C-alpha positions as CSV (number, residue, x, y, z in Angstrom):
1,M,-46.8,-14.7,19.2
2,G,-45.4,-13.7,22.5
3,K,-43.2,-10.6,23.1
4,K,-40.1,-12.7,23.5
5,S,-40.7,-14.4,20.2
6,V,-41.1,-11.1,18.4
7,V,-37.9,-9.8,19.7
8,S,-36.1,-13.0,18.8
9,T,-37.5,-12.8,15.3
10,N,-36.4,-9.2,14.8
11,K,-32.9,-9.9,16.0
12,S,-32.6,-12.8,13.5
13,K,-33.8,-10.5,10.7
14,E,-31.2,-7.9,11.8
15,K,-28.4,-10.5,11.8
16,R,-29.4,-11.8,8.3
17,Q,-29.5,-8.2,7.0
18,A,-26.1,-7.5,8.6
19,R,-24.7,-10.6,6.9
20,K,-26.1,-9.7,3.6
21,L,-24.7,-6.2,3.8
22,E,-21.3,-7.6,4.8
23,Q,-21.3,-10.0,1.9
24,R,-22.3,-7.2,-0.5
25,R,-19.5,-5.0,0.9
26,I,-16.9,-7.8,0.4
27,A,-18.2,-8.6,-3.1
28,D,-18.1,-4.9,-4.1
29,G,-14.5,-4.7,-2.7
30,M,-13.4,-7.7,-4.8
31,T,-14.9,-6.1,-7.9
32,Y,-12.9,-2.9,-7.2
33,V,-9.7,-5.0,-6.8
34,T,-10.3,-6.9,-10.0
35,K,-10.9,-3.7,-11.9
36,A,-7.8,-2.0,-10.5
37,N,-5.6,-5.0,-11.5
38,K,-7.0,-4.9,-15.0
39,L,-6.1,-1.2,-15.5
40,E,-4.2,-0.5,-18.8
41,D,-3.5,3.2,-18.2
42,I,-3.0,3.4,-14.5
43,A,-0.8,6.4,-14.7
44,S,-3.8,8.5,-15.9
45,L,-5.2,8.3,-12.3
46,C,-2.2,10.2,-10.9
47,K,-0.5,11.8,-13.9
48,E,0.1,15.2,-12.3
49,L,2.0,13.6,-9.4
50,L,4.4,11.6,-11.5
51,V,6.8,14.5,-12.0
52,Y,8.5,15.8,-8.9
53,K,11.0,18.7,-8.7
54,N,12.8,19.8,-5.6
55,N,15.8,22.2,-6.0
56,N,18.2,20.3,-8.2
57,L,16.2,17.1,-8.1
58,Q,14.0,16.4,-11.2
59,V,12.3,13.1,-10.9
60,E,10.0,11.3,-13.3
61,M,7.9,8.3,-12.2
62,Y,6.3,5.5,-14.1
63,I,4.1,2.5,-13.0
64,Q,4.3,-1.0,-14.4
65,R,3.1,-4.5,-13.5
66,M,5.9,-6.8,-12.4
67,S,5.5,-8.8,-15.6
68,E,6.3,-5.6,-17.7
69,L,9.2,-4.5,-15.6
70,D,12.7,-4.4,-17.2
71,K,14.9,-7.1,-15.6
72,N,17.6,-4.7,-14.8
73,V,15.2,-2.4,-13.0
74,L,13.9,-5.4,-11.1
75,Q,17.4,-6.4,-10.1
76,W,18.1,-2.8,-9.0
77,A,14.9,-2.9,-6.8
78,I,15.9,-6.2,-5.2
79,G,19.4,-5.0,-4.6
80,L,18.2,-1.7,-3.0
81,T,15.8,-3.6,-0.8
82,E,18.6,-5.8,0.4
83,R,20.9,-2.9,1.1
84,N,18.3,-1.0,3.0
85,M,16.6,-3.8,4.9
86,K,18.9,-6.8,5.4
87,T,20.3,-5.7,8.7
88,L,16.9,-4.7,10.0
89,Y,15.4,-8.1,9.0
90,E,18.3,-10.0,10.6
91,T,17.3,-8.5,14.0
92,C,13.8,-9.9,13.6
93,A,12.7,-13.4,14.6
94,W,12.1,-14.4,10.9
95,G,15.5,-13.1,9.7
96,W,16.6,-12.1,6.2
97,N,15.7,-14.6,3.5
98,R,16.7,-13.3,0.1
99,E,15.0,-16.1,-1.9
100,R,11.7,-15.4,0.0
101,K,12.0,-11.7,-0.6
102,V,12.7,-12.2,-4.3
103,E,9.7,-14.5,-4.6
104,E,7.5,-11.8,-2.9
105,M,8.8,-9.1,-5.2
106,T,8.3,-11.1,-8.4
107,D,4.8,-12.2,-7.6
108,D,2.4,-11.8,-10.6
109,A,0.2,-9.5,-8.5
110,A,3.0,-7.0,-7.9
111,W,2.9,-3.5,-9.2
112,Y,5.9,-1.1,-9.3
113,L,6.2,2.6,-9.0
114,I,9.7,3.6,-10.2
115,A,11.2,7.1,-9.7
116,K,14.3,8.2,-11.5
117,D,16.4,11.4,-12.2
118,N,17.4,11.2,-15.8
119,D,19.0,7.7,-16.0
120,K,19.6,7.3,-12.2
121,F,17.0,5.2,-10.3
122,L,16.3,6.8,-6.9
123,A,13.3,5.1,-5.4
124,F,10.5,2.6,-5.9
125,S,7.5,1.2,-4.3
126,H,6.2,-2.4,-4.7
127,F,2.5,-2.4,-4.1
128,R,-0.6,-4.5,-4.8
129,F,-4.4,-4.1,-5.0
130,D,-5.8,-6.8,-2.8
131,M,-8.5,-7.9,-0.3
132,D,-7.0,-7.7,3.2
133,F,-9.2,-8.6,6.2
134,G,-12.3,-8.1,4.1
135,D,-11.2,-4.7,2.8
136,P,-10.1,-3.7,-0.7
137,V,-6.8,-2.0,-0.1
138,L,-3.7,-0.8,-1.8
139,Y,-1.0,-2.7,0.2
140,C,2.4,-1.1,0.1
141,Y,5.0,-3.9,0.4
142,E,8.0,-1.6,-0.1
143,V,9.0,2.0,-0.2
144,Q,12.7,2.1,-0.8
145,V,14.8,5.2,-1.5
146,E,18.5,5.5,-2.5
147,A,20.7,7.6,-0.2
148,D,20.9,10.4,-2.8
149,G,17.1,10.7,-2.8
150,R,16.5,10.8,0.9
151,R,15.4,13.9,2.9
152,R,14.3,15.6,-0.3
153,G,10.6,14.8,-0.2
154,L,10.8,12.0,-2.6
155,G,9.5,9.3,-0.2
156,Q,6.5,11.5,0.7
157,R,5.7,12.0,-3.0
158,V,5.8,8.3,-3.6
159,L,3.3,7.8,-0.9
160,R,1.1,10.5,-2.3
161,V,1.0,8.7,-5.6
162,L,0.0,5.5,-3.9
163,E,-2.7,7.3,-1.9
164,R,-4.1,8.9,-5.1
165,L,-4.2,5.5,-6.8
166,A,-5.9,3.9,-3.8
167,R,-8.6,6.6,-3.8
168,N,-9.2,6.6,-7.5
169,T,-9.6,2.8,-7.6
170,R,-12.0,2.8,-4.6
171,M,-9.6,1.1,-2.2
172,T,-10.4,1.9,1.4
173,C,-6.9,2.7,2.4
174,V,-3.2,2.4,1.8
175,R,-2.0,-0.2,4.2
176,L,1.6,-1.2,5.0
177,T,3.8,-3.1,7.4
178,A,6.5,-1.2,9.4
179,L,9.2,-2.7,11.6
180,T,9.0,-1.5,15.2
181,H,12.7,-1.4,15.6
182,N,13.1,1.0,12.6
183,P,11.9,4.2,14.4
184,S,12.9,6.5,11.6
185,A,10.6,4.7,9.1
186,A,7.8,4.7,11.6
187,A,8.2,8.4,12.3
188,F,8.2,9.1,8.5
189,F,5.0,7.2,7.9
190,R,3.2,8.8,10.9
191,A,4.4,12.3,9.7
192,C,2.7,11.4,6.3
193,G,-0.6,10.7,8.1
194,Y,-0.4,7.0,8.7
195,S,-1.6,5.5,12.0
196,T,-2.0,2.1,13.7
197,D,-4.4,0.0,11.8
198,D,-7.1,-2.2,13.4
199,T,-5.4,-5.2,11.9
200,S,-2.1,-4.5,13.7
201,P,-1.1,-7.1,16.3
202,P,-1.5,-6.1,20.0
203,K,1.6,-4.4,21.5
204,E,1.6,-7.0,24.3
205,E,2.5,-9.6,21.7
206,A,5.9,-7.9,21.4
207,S,5.8,-8.3,17.5
208,H,8.6,-7.0,15.4
209,Y,6.2,-5.2,13.2
210,E,3.0,-3.1,13.2
211,I,0.4,-2.4,10.5
212,L,-0.2,1.2,9.6
213,S,-2.7,2.7,7.2
214,K,-4.1,5.9,5.8
215,S,-7.7,6.0,4.8
216,T,-8.5,7.3,1.4
217,C,-11.3,9.5,2.7
218,L,-8.8,11.4,4.9
219,D,-6.6,12.5,2.0
220,S,-8.4,15.8,1.6
221,N,-5.4,17.8,0.3
222,D,-4.7,15.6,-2.6
223,G,-7.4,16.9,-4.9
224,G,-9.5,14.9,-7.4
225,E,-12.3,12.5,-6.8
226,P,-12.7,8.7,-7.0
227,T,-13.2,7.5,-10.5
228,E,-16.7,6.1,-11.3
229,S,-17.1,2.4,-11.5
């Protein structure tokens, strides 16, 4: 066999090996996502973070699948999202579509993190464990906070809970979509350690949104280790 043929054969082997590794990586990721979505006691993965106190704010959080969520709580979450986001969505090319948003928020795959101070609901996050561009991720669809809960560290605590869940379920990151014409939200996420994700559309496409993410391996101040599979 000539030298050129040997090199060609080696490259073919390397490509096959690379494909196998990628297939294994994706298969492992799908396994982690499936396990995460089957969790019965998900709160145990972040229990110490579910109580938040800041001056006169005493918040307790709980996590439920959409199918388990009280209808009144779901309606509050939908209403808060509309109050906070409708005007921003209306300035985007796709506009505000309440029916489409409700359909998204009531999908069977949705999980909800709810934060309340006594009987007053203050914040929530709609998130999902999913495969996204070949990665197992915790995708944060919404982080919405009532006016009474803002600038009190509550939004940051909600993200910390999501980050702990992502790491302890072996997701590669928390990933989310941020509107580019909502600078305060973008600044908040970046202050919490989020940066432009590789899956974000190029700036020259002039999109109304960007994809941000925070890798689970970068969350060194959160404590704890990933759970064993």
